[in-house]
Structure formats: structure tokens, C-alpha cells
N, C-alpha and C positions, 0 to 999 in steps of 0.2 A: 503493500498499500503506499509506503514512503517513498519507493522508487516511481511509482505512478504519480504522487504527488510533485516530486522533484522533477520528472519530466514536463509535466504540465506547467509548473511555474517557471522553468526554463524555457518553455516555447511561448509563454505571454511575455517574459523580459525580452526575449529576442525579437518578437513581433512589435512589441511597443517601442523598441528602438529603431527597429528598420521601418515600420509603417506609421507609428504615431510620435514622430519626433518633437514631442511638445516641450521645447526649451523654454519657452515663456511662460507656460503653464506651472512647469517644474520650479522655476524661479519664484513664482507666487506662493506655490505650496511650502517649498522651503522657508521663505520668508516669514510665512505665518505661523508655522510651528516652531521656528527659531525665535520669533517674538515671544511667544508665550513661555516655551520651555527655557528660554534664556532668563525669565523672571523666576522660574519655579526651580531651577537646578541651583545646587550649592554654589556660593561665590568661589569658595577654595577648591582645588582639585581633589576628587576623591581618588583613593588609590584604583578602584576596578569599576567600570561602568559596562553594563550589557545593553545592548540594542537588539531587539528581536526584527528580523525582517530588513534585509538589506535591499530591496528592491528600489527604495529611493536613491541609493549611492550608487547603482548601476546608471540610472537615467540623468544624474545631475549631481551637484555636490551634496545634495541630501543634507542631512543634519550633522554629518561628520565634523565639520570644520568647529560648531559650537560644541559638541560633545568632547572633543580633542582638548578643547580650551578648558574644559571642566573636570577631566578627568586623566590620571596619569597612565591608565591604559585602558582602551575603549575595545571591547570584544564584541564582534557582531556575528549573529547566527541567522541562518536561513535554511529552508529545507531544500533548496535548489542549488547543486554544485555550480553550475555556471554563473548564477547570481552572485554566488560567493567570490569565485573568480573575478567577475567584472568589478565588483566593487572593491576588491584588493589592488585591482590593477589602476584604478581611480586614486586611491588612497593606500599609499603603500606602508603606512604604519598602522592600519587598522588590521587586527587580528580576527579573521574571520573563519568560521567553520560552517560544515552543514550539520543542521540539527533540527528537529522538531521542538517546536516550543513547548509541545505537552511531554516531551521526554527530553531534557536538557542534560548533556554531559558534563554537569558541574555537581560540585560537593554542595551540600547545604550551607546557605550563608555567604556563598562565594562573593557576591556584589554588593557595594554600598548603592548604587543606583541602578534602576532599569528603566530604559525607554522602550516602549512599546506602542508604536504609533499604527492603528490600523492592521495589526497582525491576527488578531483572535477572531476578526469578523468575516473570516474565510472558512469557517466549519460549518459543518451541516446542522448542528443543535447548540443549544445553549449549554447542554450538558458537557460538550466539550471544550466551550468556552470556560466554564467553571475548571475542568480539568488544567487548561492553560493557566488560568489565574493561580490555582494551588500550585502549580510547578513554578511558576515567578516567585510565589511566597516562598517556596522551599529554598530557591537559590539567592534569596535577599538576605542580606544580613540583618540582625534584629536592629530596629531603627532605622533601617534603610528605607529610601523613597521609591516608589513606582510612579511613572508618568504614563498614562495609558490613555489611548484613544480608540473609539469604535464608532462605526456609522451608527446614526443617531436616530433610532426607530421612531422617536417622538416628533420627527420632521415628516410631515404629509408626504412629501415626494419620495422619502426613504421607504415609508411604511408602503406606499403604493408599487413601488419598486419591488419590495422583497415578497410581495404578495403575488406577483405576478407568475403565472406557471412556467416552469422550468423550459418547456419547449418553446414558448415566447421569448424568454430570456436568451436562448441560444440564437434566434434570429435577430436579437437586437445587439449581437456582439460589436458591432461597429459604434454603438453608443456606450455600452459598458463592456469593454474588451477582456474581462475576466470575471472568474466565478465570484460571486458576493454570495456569503453566508448568513448564518443565523446571527442577530444582533438584539439590542434592546435599547430602551430609553435611559435617561439619567437615573430614574428611581431605582428600576431592577438592577443596573450595574452597580450602584451603590450598595445595594443588599447582596449581591453576589460577592463583592469584594469583602464585606463584613463576614459574610459566611465562612470564608476561608481564613480570616485572621486579619485582614488590613483594618486600617483606622482611615477614613476619607478626611483629607484635609480641605480640599476645594474641588469643585466640579463647575465645568463651563462648557460652551460650545464654541466651535470654529467652522469657518467658511460659509458665511452668510449671504449665499448667492444660489443661483441654480446652476449646478455644477454643469450638466450637459452643455447649457447655452454658453456657460464660461469657457469651458474648454473648447467649444467650437469656435468662439470669436478669438480665442486666444491663437488657435492654429491658423486662422485666417490672417490675424495681425501678423504674426511670425513670418508668414510667407510675403506678405504684400504691404506693410505698414512701415512708415519710417520709425527709427528708434524714438524719436520724440513721441510719436503717437504710442507707441508700446510702452513706454514710461507713464503715460497718463493713464492708461489703461490698468497698469498694476496700481498706480496710486488710488484708481477708483475702487478696483476689488480690495484693497487693503482698508479703504474708509469704510467699507460694509462691515468691517469686524467691530465697528463701535456697536453694532447690534448685540454683540455679546454683553453689553452691559445692561441690557434692557430685560424685563421680566419674560418675555417672548422669546428669549434667546434659544430655548430648546425647542422652539417651532421652526425657528429659521435657520439654525446651524446644521451643517452637513454631519459633523462628528461632536459627539459627546467627548469630552476630555477630563481626566481626573488625576489629581495628585493624592496619592495614599502613602501611607507608612506602615511599615511592619511593626506590630507591637513589640515593645521590649519584654522579652521575656525574664 
């Protein structure tokens, strides 16, 4: 099963780089996550930081520059071998290895910080999400922080997308070019985190715009617009992140994002 998953995600990463060269969109995604996680990560470098899923680092700079500034050692895992290799080719100091986030090859309490952005929302059931959360809890040191995001089921667009029949989703691969799995909204995510032993410190939402439309516009501007227009587009998208301050943030945000801590034993 792991080999099948690895082959699938390798094919997704290769197709994304060859057929969906979303350089402009990746700049935006990296900037949004870096802005929030830059506030949440410790100011002083921690000894060891784990990043699950290296897809971002194969398509762009990803979060690695930020993470490398906040940790003396950054270890990245991904289920796909080719993805790990591509990420390491971009970032020579990144220690990457093939691993399933539900069965990590690390001892208990290895990491001081874990960053897991949109990794656990690609499984078939929430039971598997809980398995992944429990494994992240296991390898996190006592008092360590988890920064995690999932597709936000409280967003009506995400709820409709996830309710579509699998056959229809297969036909929409040009719009959603990879498998999207089970996910939840902010309330249930917090309950699952507490269930496995985390204390939730903060919860918010990111990407407050219609993603399909924004990605399509970004692709068009990347091909045809001037650098000045591209910058204005990125500023417009970033300005929409002010919606995260409103009570309606979980209705408009594509991702629900949490900062949690492993209880001190």
C-alpha cells in the first residue's frame, strides 16, 4: 500500500511541475504560511524540527527557508521517494527521508517542533487522521509545538467539494489535480487534538479567496502579465488574509490552522 501511495504522489509532483508550473501561486502560498508560522515558531532556533510532506519544497522554496532559520536541524518526510529527492535537490541542507506520517521512523520525543501543513487531509477517513495525529504526538518532545493545517470543512466550498462523488472528482482533475481526503472543521479538529493529548493554543483560518479561481488567475497572469501586475495580484490576495480577524474566518478560509502543544508529562 505504501509503494502504491508513493507512486501516486510521485506522479502528482511530476505532473504538477511539468503541467502546472504555478510559480506565482506558489509564491503566494509560501508567503501566507510563512507569515503565520513566522509568528508562531520559537524565536530562538530549536535543536530539531520535523516537516511532514515535502511537496511544497519540490515546487518552490516552500517553508524551508523559514524553518531553517528557526531550527538547527530540519528533517522532512514524505511518502514519495522522488518528492524527497526533488526537495533535497533544492535544499541541500534539508535532511529528507521517505516515510508515512502514520508510521514515522523516529524515537519518542525526537522533535521540538513539528510543522504539518495540509498533510493529514489526504487520507480516506478521519480515523486515519487521528492515527497521524497520535504519531505526531509520539515523536514530539514534551512541551513541544505542533503547527498543523487541514482543508477546512467549515468552508462551504470545501464541504461541497468533499461531498462530490469520487467519479466526478476524477473528471475534475484539471481543477483539483490530486486526491483530497477526509477532513473536518475547527471544532472537530480541536477535539481530535485533545483526544490524543495535545493542548490547543491557537486556531485560525488561511487563504480567504476562491482557490480554484485564484489559481486560474495566477496561471494566466504568470504567462501574460507584467511583473508589476503580478505583484499587485499578490498584494490583493494577501490583503484578503485580513478576513482571518473576523468571526466569519472559518466560513471564508480554505485551511483551518492550529498551534498546539504536547502536554508536559
